[in-house]
C-alpha positions, 0 to 999 in steps of 0.5 A, spaced: 899 588 270 895 583 275 889 587 275 881 585 276 881 582 268 888 578 269 885 575 275 878 574 272 882 570 266 886 566 271 880 564 275 876 562 268 883 558 266 882 554 273 877 549 270 876 543 274 883 542 276 883 537 283 884 541 289 891 543 291 895 538 295 896 543 300 889 544 301 888 537 301 893 536 306 891 541 311 884 538 311 887 531 312 890 533 318 884 537 321 879 532 320 872 533 318 869 540 318 863 538 323 860 545 322 867 548 324 869 555 321 875 555 315 877 561 311 879 561 304 883 567 303 884 568 295 879 563 294 879 564 286 875 559 282 872 557 289 875 549 288 878 549 295 872 552 298 867 547 295 872 542 297 871 545 304 864 545 304 863 538 302 867 536 308 863 539 312 866 546 314 863 553 314 867 557 310 869 565 309 871 565 302 875 572 301 877 575 294 878 582 291 876 580 284 869 583 283 866 576 280 867 572 286 860 572 289 858 569 282 863 564 282 862 562 289 855 561 288 856 556 283 862 553 287 857 552 293 851 549 289 846 547 294 851 549 300 850 556 300 848 557 307 855 554 309 859 560 305 860 567 307 863 571 301 867 577 302 869 581 296 875 584 299 882 586 298 887 584 303 889 591 305 882 592 307 881 585 311 881 588 318 878 582 321 876 575 321 871 570 325 874 565 330 877 560 325 879 553 326 882 552 319 885 558 315 888 556 307 891 561 303 894 558 297 899 562 293 895 568 295 898 572 300 904 574 296 900 578 292 900 584 296 905 589 299 909 588 305 905 594 308 899 590 307 902 583 308 904 584 316 897 587 318 893 581 315 898 576 318 896 579 325 889 578 323 890 571 321 894 569 327 889 573 332 883 569 328 886 562 329 882 558 335 887 554 339 887 547 336 886 550 329 891 550 323 893 555 318 896 553 311 899 558 306 904 558 300 909 564 301 914 566 296 921 566 298 927 571 296 930 567 290 923 567 286 924 570 279 918 576 281 922 578 287 923 585 287 916 587 285 914 592 290 907 590 289 908 583 292 911 580 298 917 576 298 921 573 305 927 569 307 927 563 310 928 566 317 923 571 316 918 565 313 919 561 319 919 567 324 911 568 322 910 561 325 913 563 332 908 560 338 905 555 333 907 547 331 909 547 324 907 540 322 909 541 314 914 545 311 917 544 304 921 549 300 920 549 293 926 553 289 926 551 282 924 553 275 917 552 273 911 555 269 906 560 272 899 562 268 903 568 265 909 563 263 915 560 265 919 563 271 923 560 277 919 559 283 921 560 290 915 557 295 915 555 302 909 551 303 907 551 311 902 548 315 902 550 322 898 548 328 895 553 334 897 549 340 891 548 345 891 553 351 896 551 356 900 546 351 907 548 351 909 544 345 914 547 340 914 547 333 918 542 329 918 542 321 916 535 318 921 533 313 918 533 306 923 530 300 918 531 294 920 536 289 915 539 286 915 540 278 908 539 276 906 547 274 899 545 275 901 546 283 903 553 282 900 559 279 898 566 280 892 565 285 890 572 288 886 577 292 891 582 294 
């Protein structure tokens, strides 16, 4: 059962690992924050939030686990003024400020589909023209598929979420690996997409990524839902 205690133990286990490659990738694409606004959904231990802050982003950090404010205070250090912490579960998140970067690493699947769909509408509505969204979505081959408290998508469903955006990175991971709770089969869609500038008629095209992800440190149960 993934209750608050589970997520507190998971976040404590994160230690000082490097930021996830998906976050580093979208930060590279977006360039320096320069005071722009990012949202870290399912901010967990705060490692990605801290990296965004260090790169000059103002961050809205969202996580439903009650220990979030204390963790994010430690992660932010002397950049407290640049972070807004929301201890909010995904099903209760009804709005975000206009954002230039949305990052949700292994967090969005940990909610029901009835919660996922309205949250996705909130995320799309908050993304400014020229902004980017980077997410990890769980596919229907995942060994957890069928859990009614989570969301799993076919490839067609996952791609459909990005209609009207320019897909800059798409990688499907479908292989055995390890989670915090033990061995499992991962089926994950890593996606980064760009909100076109007003009047830009580009259409999305996925980048081909050949790497196979086998490092269990890149996966994990990361949640706020």
